[in-house]
C-alpha positions, 0 to 999 in steps of 0.5 A: 411249323407245327403248334408244338413248336410255338405253344407255351408248354405246361400252362398255369391251369386251375380247377373249377373250384378255384375261386374267381378271386384267386384266378384273378390274382393269378392272371395279374401275378403271371401277366397272362390273359387266359387260364384253362380249367382242368379236372384232377386228371388234367383234362381240360373242362373249361377256360377263364379269360381276364375278360370273364373275370372282369365282367364278374368283378364288382364295379369300383362303386360297389366293391364291398357290396358284392365282395362275396361274388369273388369267392364263388368258383370259377365254374360260374364264369368259365367258358366250355366247351372249349375250342382247342388245337392239337400239338400236331396242327399247322400254325396257319390252321390254328391262326385261322381258328383264332381268326374265324372264332374271334378268340385270342388263345387256344389250349392245346390238348393231346389225343386224350384231351389232356392239357399240354399247352396253350397258344395265344394270338401273341405266340402266333404274331411272334412266329409270323415275325420270325417266319418273315424275317422282319425282326433281322436286318434286311430289305423287302422287295415286292414283285408283280409277276404273271400267274404262271408256274416258274416265276418264283424259281426265275426271280430266285435265280436272279438273287442267287446270281447276285449272291443275296440270301432270301430269308422269307418269301410271301405269295399273294394274289394280284388285282386280277387272275392273271397276276400275283405278287411275290414278296421277298425279304432279302439280306441286304440293306441296299436293294437298288442293284437287285431292283436294277436286275429285276427291272432289266429282266422285265419284272415290275417291282412294286416296292421299293420305288427306285427313281428311274426304274419303276416309276 
């Protein structure tokens, strides 16, 4: 899946002359956490987060004393240069950028650095839920297999014979180099007969635990 398929298009954005107070009002009004800052040509020049505004806001004990600070432009608090994403980036690549930089939003710009969207960690989370099929009625089956070619196809053929649809598959390393885990989301609420078929085929099912089969 590409960033352009999951980003929020035409995000709310402000100029660098917008006051901190107005930026705060927009964040509260639209229930957002980040506002890109652009120039008159919609080119990205910075970003302001709710944390930046919170840090710039006066304490409740000194509201009147520092009230003039909220009239200053966001250019005083915006972050730049900005880490961005391209609409044709893969979602997993964008997720890695969010993770490695410990940030929660990526403005999306085109080849000319023009702002066209924003991707947040919430968007990534929602996409992950859809990709795994966890939001649909289904069952999760986790199988330990040897780290050799053909294991995914072999187990998929068992599901095919049982006439059960697979909505998602995840593969992750095992505890040693000679094994790995395949996690399937299948469209059945009672996976016990599938567990039995996997057991009969010699596979080790790590989840769910079925008494008499994988204990």
